[in-house]
Kinemage of the C-alpha trace (Angstrom):
@kinemage 1
@onewidth
@group {chain A} dominant
@subgroup {mainchain}
@vectorlist {calphas} color= white
{ca met a 1} P 19.242 -2.188 -0.077
{ca leu a 2} L 17.588 -5.103 1.705
{ca asn a 3} L 17.171 -6.118 5.308
{ca pro a 4} L 19.302 -9.282 5.628
{ca gln a 5} L 16.552 -10.986 7.661
{ca thr a 6} L 13.875 -10.398 5.024
{ca asp a 7} L 12.274 -13.522 3.563
{ca lys a 8} L 13.458 -13.045 -0.016
{ca ala a 9} L 10.902 -15.401 -1.595
{ca leu a 10} L 8.006 -13.674 0.148
{ca leu a 11} L 9.395 -10.238 -0.729
{ca lys a 12} L 9.616 -11.260 -4.394
{ca gln a 13} L 5.990 -12.435 -4.311
{ca phe a 14} L 4.968 -9.152 -2.702
{ca gln a 15} L 6.877 -6.991 -5.177
{ca glu a 16} L 5.428 -8.898 -8.129
{ca ala a 17} L 1.889 -8.413 -6.755
{ca lys a 18} L 1.972 -4.662 -7.583
{ca leu a 19} L -1.584 -3.811 -6.469
{ca gly a 20} L -3.219 -4.301 -3.088
{ca leu a 21} L -6.591 -3.526 -1.484
{ca phe a 22} L -6.598 -1.722 1.877
{ca ile a 23} L -9.712 -2.219 4.058
{ca his a 24} L -10.244 0.392 6.758
{ca trp a 25} L -12.828 -0.724 9.309
{ca met a 26} L -13.390 2.295 11.590
{ca ala a 27} L -15.866 1.391 14.318
{ca cys a 28} L -15.764 4.824 16.007
{ca his a 29} L -16.418 6.755 12.818
{ca ser a 30} L -19.494 8.660 11.747
{ca pro a 31} L -19.795 11.452 9.164
{ca gly a 32} L -20.711 13.961 11.881
{ca thr a 33} L -18.053 13.022 14.447
{ca gly a 34} L -15.093 11.857 12.356
{ca asp a 35} L -12.641 9.040 13.066
{ca ser a 36} L -9.870 8.446 15.633
{ca trp a 37} L -8.153 11.720 14.761
{ca ala a 38} L -11.274 13.639 15.830
{ca ile a 39} L -11.214 12.236 19.373
{ca gly a 40} L -10.400 15.146 21.680
{ca asn a 41} L -10.322 17.419 18.652
{ca gly a 42} L -14.022 18.189 18.319
{ca thr a 43} L -15.393 14.823 19.420
{ca pro a 44} L -15.186 13.715 23.072
{ca lys a 45} L -13.857 10.207 23.607
{ca ser a 46} L -17.129 9.240 25.296
{ca val a 47} L -19.055 10.112 22.130
{ca ala a 48} L -16.653 8.157 19.888
{ca asp a 49} L -16.800 5.172 22.253
{ca ser a 50} L -20.609 5.179 22.256
{ca ile a 51} L -20.580 4.959 18.446
{ca thr a 52} L -18.088 2.081 18.648
{ca met a 53} L -20.276 0.141 21.091
{ca lys a 54} L -23.164 0.294 18.596
{ca trp a 55} L -21.034 -0.869 15.656
{ca asn a 56} L -22.670 -3.890 14.025
{ca pro a 57} L -21.492 -4.683 10.463
{ca gln a 58} L -24.072 -7.463 10.131
{ca lys a 59} L -23.867 -7.510 6.324
{ca phe a 60} L -20.112 -8.224 6.311
{ca asp a 61} L -19.297 -10.764 3.607
{ca pro a 62} L -15.622 -11.771 3.364
{ca lys a 63} L -16.131 -13.454 0.001
{ca glu a 64} L -17.656 -10.301 -1.477
{ca ile a 65} L -14.688 -8.196 -0.312
{ca val a 66} L -12.041 -10.620 -1.563
{ca asp a 67} L -13.959 -11.120 -4.815
{ca ile a 68} L -13.781 -7.353 -5.346
{ca ala a 69} L -10.040 -7.401 -4.708
{ca val a 70} L -9.491 -10.232 -7.187
{ca gln a 71} L -11.712 -8.663 -9.852
{ca ala a 72} L -9.858 -5.379 -9.382
{ca gly a 73} L -6.528 -7.073 -10.121
{ca cys a 74} L -5.246 -6.874 -6.542
{ca lys a 75} L -2.830 -9.588 -5.425
{ca tyr a 76} L -2.732 -8.737 -1.723
{ca met a 77} L -4.950 -7.236 0.969
{ca val a 78} L -4.280 -5.321 4.187
{ca val a 79} L -7.082 -5.193 6.786
{ca ile a 80} L -7.231 -2.881 9.795
{ca ser a 81} L -7.219 -4.602 13.208
{ca lys a 82} L -6.981 -1.502 15.422
{ca his a 83} L -6.862 2.225 14.676
{ca his a 84} L -5.585 4.982 16.964
{ca asp a 85} L -8.762 4.918 19.084
{ca gly a 86} L -7.586 1.543 20.420
{ca phe a 87} L -10.683 -0.531 19.596
{ca cys a 88} L -9.558 -4.065 18.707
{ca ile a 89} L -11.473 -5.645 15.842
{ca trp a 90} L -10.766 -9.068 17.297
{ca pro a 91} L -11.294 -10.574 20.765
{ca ser a 92} L -7.998 -9.516 22.330
{ca glu a 93} L -6.707 -11.111 25.509
{ca tyr a 94} L -4.864 -7.871 26.314
{ca ser a 95} L -7.666 -5.323 25.970
{ca ile a 96} L -11.194 -4.900 27.263
{ca phe a 97} L -11.912 -2.475 24.397
{ca asp a 98} L -12.562 -5.125 21.737
{ca thr a 99} L -15.240 -7.073 19.889
{ca asp a 100} L -16.198 -8.929 23.070
{ca arg a 101} L -18.038 -5.736 24.090
{ca ile a 102} L -20.232 -5.341 20.991
{ca ala a 103} L -23.129 -7.279 19.503
{ca phe a 104} L -21.190 -8.364 16.406
{ca lys a 105} L -19.241 -11.501 17.338
{ca arg a 106} L -17.837 -12.802 14.048
{ca asp a 107} L -14.065 -12.801 13.616
{ca ile a 108} L -13.539 -10.377 10.722
{ca leu a 109} L -9.774 -10.855 10.605
{ca lys a 110} L -10.004 -14.660 10.461
{ca glu a 111} L -12.762 -14.741 7.872
{ca leu a 112} L -10.959 -12.321 5.572
{ca gly a 113} L -7.643 -14.111 6.058
{ca asp a 114} L -9.185 -17.478 5.227
{ca glu a 115} L -10.850 -16.073 2.106
{ca cys a 116} L -7.642 -14.355 0.944
{ca arg a 117} L -5.739 -17.626 1.167
{ca lys a 118} L -8.561 -19.480 -0.575
{ca gln a 119} L -8.347 -17.051 -3.507
{ca gly a 120} L -4.543 -16.774 -3.578
{ca leu a 121} L -4.008 -13.285 -2.124
{ca leu a 122} L -1.287 -12.355 0.329
{ca tyr a 123} L -2.925 -11.356 3.616
{ca gly a 124} L -1.847 -8.360 5.654
{ca ile a 125} L -2.965 -6.862 8.971
{ca tyr a 126} L -2.796 -3.167 9.880
{ca tyr a 127} L -2.079 -2.334 13.541
{ca ser a 128} L -1.759 1.059 15.205
{ca ile a 129} L 1.018 1.278 17.779
{ca ala a 130} L -0.594 4.470 19.110
{ca asp a 131} L -3.608 3.601 21.266
{ca ile a 132} L -5.719 6.369 22.806
{ca asp a 133} L -7.719 3.990 25.001
{ca tyr a 134} L -4.902 1.850 26.422
{ca cys a 135} L -2.623 4.838 26.989
{ca gly a 136} L -5.375 6.721 28.804
{ca trp a 137} L -5.152 9.704 26.471
{ca ser a 138} L -8.006 12.073 25.745
{ca ser a 139} L -6.837 12.658 22.153
{ca met a 140} L -4.423 11.309 19.570
{ca ala a 141} L -0.773 12.193 20.079
{ca gln a 142} L 0.608 14.340 17.254
{ca ala a 143} L 3.924 13.705 15.484
{ca gly a 144} L 6.447 16.253 16.715
{ca gly a 145} L 4.240 17.229 19.661
{ca lys a 146} L 4.454 16.368 23.333
{ca ile a 147} L 3.778 12.682 23.932
{ca lys a 148} L 2.096 11.937 27.242
{ca glu a 149} L 3.255 9.017 29.358
{ca pro a 150} L 0.892 6.026 28.987
{ca lys a 151} L -1.221 5.467 32.076
{ca tyr a 152} L 0.603 2.251 32.991
{ca gly a 153} L 4.062 3.535 32.044
{ca arg a 154} L 6.337 3.226 29.030
{ca ala a 155} L 7.624 -0.307 29.691
{ca asp a 156} L 4.097 -1.660 30.050
{ca phe a 157} L 3.010 0.065 26.823
{ca ile a 158} L 5.889 -1.460 24.848
{ca gln a 159} L 5.077 -4.899 26.240
{ca phe a 160} L 1.412 -4.352 25.323
{ca val a 161} L 2.376 -3.706 21.683
{ca his a 162} L 4.509 -6.846 21.667
{ca asn a 163} L 1.733 -8.896 23.250
{ca gln a 164} L -0.899 -7.815 20.734
{ca thr a 165} L 1.493 -8.258 17.815
{ca arg a 166} L 2.155 -11.830 18.899
{ca glu a 167} L -1.564 -12.393 19.369
{ca leu a 168} L -2.314 -11.245 15.819
{ca ile a 169} L 0.441 -13.451 14.389
{ca asp a 170} L -0.595 -16.518 16.390
{ca arg a 171} L -4.304 -16.133 15.603
{ca tyr a 172} L -4.176 -15.067 11.964
{ca gln a 173} L -0.742 -15.982 10.538
{ca pro a 174} L -0.495 -12.861 8.330
{ca asp a 175} L 1.937 -12.575 5.449
{ca leu a 176} L 2.251 -8.815 6.052
{ca leu a 177} L 2.148 -6.608 9.148
{ca trp a 178} L 1.452 -2.944 8.372
{ca phe a 179} L 2.045 -0.622 11.334
{ca asp a 180} L 0.739 2.878 11.955
{ca gly a 181} L 0.903 5.333 14.867
{ca phe a 182} L 4.668 4.789 15.010
{ca trp a 183} L 5.646 8.491 15.367
{ca leu a 184} L 5.563 8.571 19.177
{ca asp a 185} L 9.199 9.603 19.724
{ca pro a 186} L 10.508 9.559 22.478
{ca leu a 187} L 7.897 7.057 23.700
{ca trp a 188} L 8.502 4.868 20.630
{ca thr a 189} L 11.803 5.253 18.774
{ca ala a 190} L 13.759 3.431 16.087
{ca lys a 191} L 15.137 1.201 18.841
{ca glu a 192} L 11.625 0.035 19.740
{ca gly a 193} L 10.893 -0.502 16.051
{ca lys a 194} L 13.977 -2.685 15.660
{ca asn a 195} L 13.151 -4.670 18.813
{ca leu a 196} L 9.607 -5.264 17.558
{ca tyr a 197} L 10.983 -6.415 14.211
{ca glu a 198} L 13.277 -8.940 15.912
{ca tyr a 199} L 10.323 -10.134 17.992
{ca ile a 200} L 8.176 -10.644 14.886
{ca lys a 201} L 10.934 -12.630 13.184
{ca ser a 202} L 11.323 -14.826 16.262
{ca ile a 203} L 7.628 -15.756 16.052
{ca lys a 204} L 7.109 -16.057 12.293
{ca ser a 205} L 10.172 -15.453 10.151
{ca asn a 206} L 8.196 -15.566 6.881
{ca thr a 207} L 6.337 -12.337 7.645
{ca leu a 208} L 6.982 -8.973 5.987
{ca ser a 209} L 6.489 -5.830 8.045
{ca thr a 210} L 6.617 -2.106 7.415
{ca arg a 211} L 6.415 1.253 9.267
{ca leu a 212} L 7.723 -0.003 12.600
{ca ala a 213} L 9.279 3.350 13.559
{ca ile a 214} L 10.294 6.722 12.172
{ca thr a 215} L 13.663 6.348 10.455
{ca arg a 216} L 15.355 9.365 8.926
{ca gly a 217} L 18.356 9.929 6.696
{ca lys a 218} L 21.039 12.579 7.141
{ca asp a 219} L 18.807 15.047 5.304
{ca gly a 220} L 16.092 14.611 7.944
{ca arg a 221} L 13.675 12.885 5.573
{ca glu a 222} L 12.040 9.606 6.415
{ca thr a 223} L 13.755 6.727 4.663
{ca phe a 224} L 14.401 2.993 4.897
{ca trp a 225} L 16.862 1.525 7.389
{ca ser a 226} L 17.897 -2.055 6.709
{ca asp a 227} L 18.535 -2.944 10.377
{ca gly a 228} L 14.865 -3.785 11.051
{ca ser a 229} L 13.750 -0.390 12.364
{ca ser a 230} L 11.792 0.203 9.144
{ca gly a 231} L 10.762 -3.415 8.671
{ca asp a 232} L 11.224 -5.266 5.386
{ca tyr a 233} L 9.959 -2.564 3.023
{ca phe a 234} L 9.122 1.143 3.095
{ca ser a 235} L 5.580 2.473 2.790
{ca ile a 236} L 4.625 6.076 2.077
{ca glu a 237} L 1.216 7.727 1.994
{ca ala a 238} L -0.504 9.554 -0.870
{ca lys a 239} L 2.593 10.122 -2.967
{ca thr a 240} L 5.058 8.201 -5.068
{ca thr a 241} L 8.812 8.240 -5.078
{ca asp a 242} L 11.273 7.694 -7.877
{ca ala a 243} L 13.078 4.389 -7.727
{ca pro a 244} L 14.677 4.265 -4.267
{ca pro a 245} L 17.303 1.557 -3.672
{ca phe a 246} L 14.971 -0.385 -1.352
{ca pro a 247} L 11.599 -2.175 -1.664
{ca trp a 248} L 8.661 0.192 -1.240
{ca glu a 249} L 4.935 0.730 -1.485
{ca ala a 250} L 2.679 3.758 -1.842
{ca cys a 251} L -0.759 3.839 -0.266
{ca thr a 252} L -3.782 6.032 -0.830
{ca ser a 253} L -7.555 5.960 -0.439
{ca ile a 254} L -10.211 6.171 -3.130
{ca thr a 255} L -11.482 9.103 -1.030
{ca tyr a 256} L -8.102 10.427 0.129
{ca pro a 257} L -7.536 11.894 2.706
{ca val a 258} L -10.611 10.089 4.088
{ca tyr a 259} L -10.038 6.390 4.841
{ca ala a 260} L -13.237 5.529 6.730
{ca tyr a 261} L -16.527 5.434 4.853
{ca glu a 262} L -17.922 8.889 4.114
{ca pro a 263} L -20.934 8.834 1.764
{ca asn a 264} L -20.211 12.305 0.394
{ca ala a 265} L -16.412 12.204 0.363
{ca lys a 266} L -14.783 13.349 -2.875
{ca met a 267} L -13.228 10.475 -4.785
{ca leu a 268} L -9.961 10.476 -6.678
{ca thr a 269} L -10.536 10.624 -10.420
{ca pro a 270} L -9.704 7.644 -12.647
{ca asp a 271} L -6.855 9.690 -14.142
{ca glu a 272} L -5.431 10.350 -10.673
{ca leu a 273} L -5.567 6.664 -9.723
{ca ile a 274} L -4.091 5.465 -13.009
{ca gly a 275} L -1.410 8.139 -12.934
{ca met a 276} L -0.386 7.246 -9.395
{ca phe a 277} L -0.264 3.537 -10.194
{ca ser a 278} L 1.810 4.087 -13.314
{ca lys a 279} L 4.303 6.293 -11.453
{ca thr a 280} L 4.535 3.734 -8.679
{ca leu a 281} L 5.125 0.857 -11.100
{ca cys a 282} L 7.750 2.801 -13.021
{ca gly a 283} L 9.450 3.669 -9.720
{ca asn a 284} L 9.601 -0.059 -8.885
{ca gly a 285} L 6.957 0.044 -6.138
{ca asn a 286} L 3.530 -1.335 -5.192
{ca leu a 287} L 0.274 0.578 -4.716
{ca leu a 288} L -2.117 -0.150 -1.836
{ca val a 289} L -5.579 1.376 -2.498
{ca asn a 290} L -8.052 1.836 0.351
{ca ile a 291} L -11.815 1.474 0.526
{ca gly a 292} L -13.661 1.881 3.836
{ca pro a 293} L -16.699 -0.412 4.197
{ca lys a 294} L -20.062 1.022 5.278
{ca pro a 295} L -21.071 0.665 8.965
{ca thr a 296} L -23.272 -2.243 7.817
{ca gly a 297} L -20.181 -4.056 6.530
{ca glu a 298} L -21.007 -3.654 2.837
{ca met a 299} L -18.530 -2.226 0.348
{ca pro a 300} L -19.601 1.179 -1.093
{ca glu a 301} L -20.601 0.578 -4.710
{ca glu a 302} L -19.406 3.941 -6.040
{ca gln a 303} L -15.916 3.447 -4.606
{ca val a 304} L -15.701 -0.101 -5.937
{ca glu a 305} L -16.670 1.168 -9.388
{ca arg a 306} L -13.969 3.828 -9.174
{ca leu a 307} L -11.403 1.148 -8.310
{ca tyr a 308} L -12.600 -0.795 -11.359
{ca glu a 309} L -11.739 2.238 -13.522
{ca leu a 310} L -8.131 1.527 -12.574
{ca thr a 311} L -8.761 -2.153 -13.309
{ca lys a 312} L -9.745 -1.360 -16.895
{ca trp a 313} L -6.308 0.172 -17.475
{ca val a 314} L -4.608 -2.754 -15.725
{ca asn a 315} L -6.464 -5.314 -17.857
{ca ile a 316} L -5.398 -3.570 -21.070
{ca asn a 317} L -1.783 -3.403 -19.907
{ca lys a 318} L -1.356 -6.489 -17.697
{ca glu a 319} L 1.851 -7.453 -19.413
{ca ala a 320} L 3.420 -4.105 -18.433
{ca val a 321} L 2.202 -4.377 -14.830
{ca tyr a 322} L 2.612 -7.752 -13.160
{ca asp a 323} L 6.006 -9.400 -12.618
{ca thr a 324} L 7.763 -6.292 -13.972
{ca gln a 325} L 10.380 -4.005 -12.493
{ca gly a 326} L 10.700 -0.261 -12.827
{ca gly a 327} L 13.131 0.993 -15.456
{ca pro a 328} L 15.310 1.402 -17.302
{ca phe a 329} L 14.431 5.066 -17.946
{ca lys a 330} L 14.224 7.728 -15.274
{ca gln a 331} L 10.673 8.956 -14.918
{ca thr a 332} L 9.534 12.266 -16.351
{ca asp a 333} L 6.142 13.948 -16.596
{ca glu a 334} L 5.942 12.563 -20.140
{ca leu a 335} L 7.109 8.988 -19.639
{ca gly a 336} L 7.868 6.107 -17.307
{ca ser a 337} L 8.969 2.531 -18.014
{ca thr a 338} L 8.804 -1.011 -16.720
{ca tyr a 339} L 10.615 -4.097 -17.990
{ca lys a 340} L 10.853 -7.891 -17.806
{ca glu a 341} L 12.798 -10.462 -19.786
{ca asn a 342} L 13.636 -8.904 -23.197
{ca tyr a 343} L 10.764 -6.405 -23.138
{ca ile a 344} L 10.552 -2.763 -22.136
{ca tyr a 345} L 7.185 -1.068 -21.635
{ca leu a 346} L 6.940 2.680 -22.141
{ca his a 347} L 4.132 4.383 -20.187
{ca leu a 348} L 3.211 7.416 -22.287
{ca arg a 349} L 1.735 10.076 -20.006
{ca lys a 350} L 1.728 12.821 -22.625
{ca pro a 351} L 1.931 11.035 -25.992
{ca ser a 352} L 2.827 13.057 -29.075
{ca his a 353} L 3.480 12.140 -32.723
{ca thr a 354} L 7.039 10.983 -32.112
{ca leu a 355} L 9.138 9.839 -29.162
{ca lys a 356} L 12.935 9.839 -29.016
{ca ile a 357} L 14.566 7.380 -26.643
{ca asn a 358} L 18.020 6.256 -25.600
{ca thr a 359} L 19.745 3.756 -27.907
{ca leu a 360} L 20.295 1.301 -25.006
{ca asp a 361} L 23.949 0.395 -25.508
{ca gly a 362} L 24.432 -3.333 -26.025
{ca tyr a 363} L 20.840 -3.945 -27.110
{ca lys a 364} L 18.883 -3.713 -30.327
{ca ile a 365} L 15.197 -2.814 -30.477
{ca ser a 366} L 13.750 -5.298 -32.931
{ca asn a 367} L 10.084 -4.432 -32.639
{ca ala a 368} L 7.645 -1.908 -31.134
{ca ile a 369} L 3.879 -2.289 -30.759
{ca asp a 370} L 0.900 -0.538 -29.201
{ca leu a 371} L 0.229 -2.913 -26.289
{ca ser a 372} L -3.530 -2.314 -26.379
{ca thr a 373} L -3.976 -3.274 -30.056
{ca gly a 374} L -0.854 -5.219 -31.000
{ca lys a 375} L -0.309 -2.900 -33.980
{ca lys a 376} L 3.291 -2.272 -34.997
{ca ile a 377} L 4.894 1.101 -34.423
{ca lys a 378} L 7.459 2.434 -36.873
{ca ile a 379} L 11.032 2.672 -35.587
{ca gln a 380} L 13.526 5.185 -36.986
{ca lys a 381} L 17.179 4.859 -35.965
{ca asp a 382} L 20.068 7.291 -36.289
{ca lys a 383} L 23.294 8.147 -34.472
{ca arg a 384} L 21.442 10.270 -31.917
{ca gly a 385} L 19.041 7.545 -30.829
{ca val a 386} L 15.799 5.824 -31.712
{ca thr a 387} L 12.600 7.598 -32.717
{ca leu a 388} L 9.202 5.943 -32.435
{ca val a 389} L 6.498 7.206 -34.805
{ca leu a 390} L 3.423 6.990 -32.595
{ca pro a 391} L -0.191 6.438 -33.664
{ca ala a 392} L -3.214 8.278 -32.342
{ca phe a 393} L -4.112 6.408 -29.146
{ca lys a 394} L -7.880 7.114 -29.212
{ca gln a 395} L -8.008 8.861 -25.830
{ca gln a 396} L -6.416 5.977 -23.939
{ca gln a 397} L -5.364 6.785 -20.373
{ca ile a 398} L -1.570 6.382 -20.362
{ca pro a 399} L -1.088 4.150 -23.419
{ca val a 400} L 1.795 1.675 -23.282
{ca val a 401} L 4.297 0.844 -26.028
{ca lys a 402} L 6.024 -2.527 -25.875
{ca leu a 403} L 9.616 -2.710 -27.107
{ca thr a 404} L 11.169 -6.078 -27.942
{ca leu a 405} L 14.943 -6.345 -27.472
{ca asn a 406} L 17.314 -8.833 -29.041
{ca lys a 407} L 18.172 -10.294 -25.607
{ca glu a 408} L 17.049 -10.183 -21.979
{ca tyr a 409} L 17.461 -6.777 -20.406
{ca gln a 410} L 19.828 -6.594 -17.434
{ca phe a 411} L 19.303 -3.501 -15.305
{ca thr a 412} L 22.518 -1.757 -14.214
{ca glu a 413} L 21.480 1.868 -13.682
{ca trp a 414} L 18.680 4.325 -14.341
{ca leu a 415} L 19.067 5.877 -17.774
{ca pro a 416} L 18.036 9.282 -19.107
{ca leu a 417} L 15.379 9.102 -21.782
{ca ile a 418} L 17.799 10.765 -24.230
{ca lys a 419} L 21.595 10.570 -24.054
């Protein structure tokens, strides 16, 4: 299921990228007062704004950040331009609550965009549709709650979103636009999401966007609509899904649910990160992993090192990660799979001594190896299927077995592991 207006070449590049780095600048944040969500919910707006006005990330180094992304194996980056507090991390023509009001005058979005292109990464910009400051709210509007009328009216607010979206596209030429704060129904509905999508395409057709509005299926769950209301792909937070019929991405933070920098925030374990990435890959999606820079602009070393724990697994199993698609086997707690050309890669989440798999009608498995060592794995065949005699994997985190087929695999449907 694709949006007919989606740039197919750019979507293919995005889907083959697999891993992205999310950068959450949060000027209003402090460990004692929280982020945008805390405004009006324990932290007065005046207090949050005073922290913002003192924000000065003087040690910001775009090359350092993009270098980290590249070394981590990321192929794209998404950078926050404005969170729900409404502070614009660029000099916006349409807001007085922007970087023109603080001491730090460098253009973070431009410098990171330039460095991403220099190093071959797709560049994305995050933008919150919800805006506490512009709407004149005292706190963040809650999904499903009463949404107050913006101080200048609904029509003006919608035009404001369009104006800033165009400004970001014109100034920074992003490959991706990643929206948030889109749950403001009835202030912002699927109709507004679709209209914004059409507007984006009229400005820069080779842009991918996501999360433009809440779109729900007949079961009431959020899902992808291909008319533009959802954008070009679907993005979900802190969970994976199992092979939907549309392009998708999962996102999380090294310190989930905390996205801004918190020095004492609990980090996800390496096993949790690797497990989430494997499930996302095997479900045919991408994973966007967040790190929030320190108020000084530096990247927190402990979070970078945790991201590199995921990188170690990626480097061992690159062949089963990049340029692959999820399948052909339906995921289970024990196993997932990716494939490309005439190879299938089995992600073994709970490896045992043997593994029985489907015979794959129309194909012959000619070889099986441990991807990390290249050592051959014994194959036993009978009428009921194929059994792999597995080695001891020496405490590897999700070892991968590479199967070689006699011809290129053509995906037709998701298969059970055993017939």
